[in-house]
C-alpha positions, 0 to 999 in steps of 0.5 A, spaced: 143 464 599 142 459 605 141 460 612 145 460 618 143 458 625 147 459 632 145 454 636 146 454 644 153 450 642 155 456 639 155 450 632 152 453 627 147 450 624 143 450 617 136 451 617 133 447 610 132 452 604 125 454 605 121 454 597 115 457 596 112 455 589 109 459 585 103 460 580 107 459 573 106 466 569 102 465 561 103 469 556 101 468 550 102 472 543 098 473 537 103 473 531 098 475 523 101 471 518 097 474 511 098 471 504 094 472 499 092 469 493 091 471 486 087 466 481 087 470 475 079 470 472 079 474 465 075 479 464 073 480 456 069 487 455 068 488 447 069 495 445 065 497 439 066 503 434 061 504 429 062 508 423 057 513 419 058 516 413 053 521 412 054 523 405 052 531 403 049 532 396 052 540 395 051 544 389 058 548 386 056 553 381 060 551 375 059 557 370 060 553 363 061 559 358 058 558 351 060 563 344 058 562 336 060 565 332 054 568 325 058 570 320 053 574 315 055 575 309 054 584 307 053 587 302 059 592 299 058 599 300 059 603 294 063 609 295 056 613 294 054 610 301 049 607 297 046 599 299 044 595 293 040 590 295 037 585 291 031 582 294 
């Protein structure tokens, strides 16, 4: 925009523009970028399994039946019921 001024003759005279110098506005922003670097590290864990066998003796009752036979010669009986032994 130009400043205009009227002088005594009615002529329009232009005034030179005035410039004001301001300090610059400075701003700052920060951007954070997260980078993850993975390194694979082997981790060895040994699991030990121990098997313990317990042998327990348990007595079990098992009957064994044994039979025996005897053959005995008996003296014969007579009709009267007398037994005659020869000794």
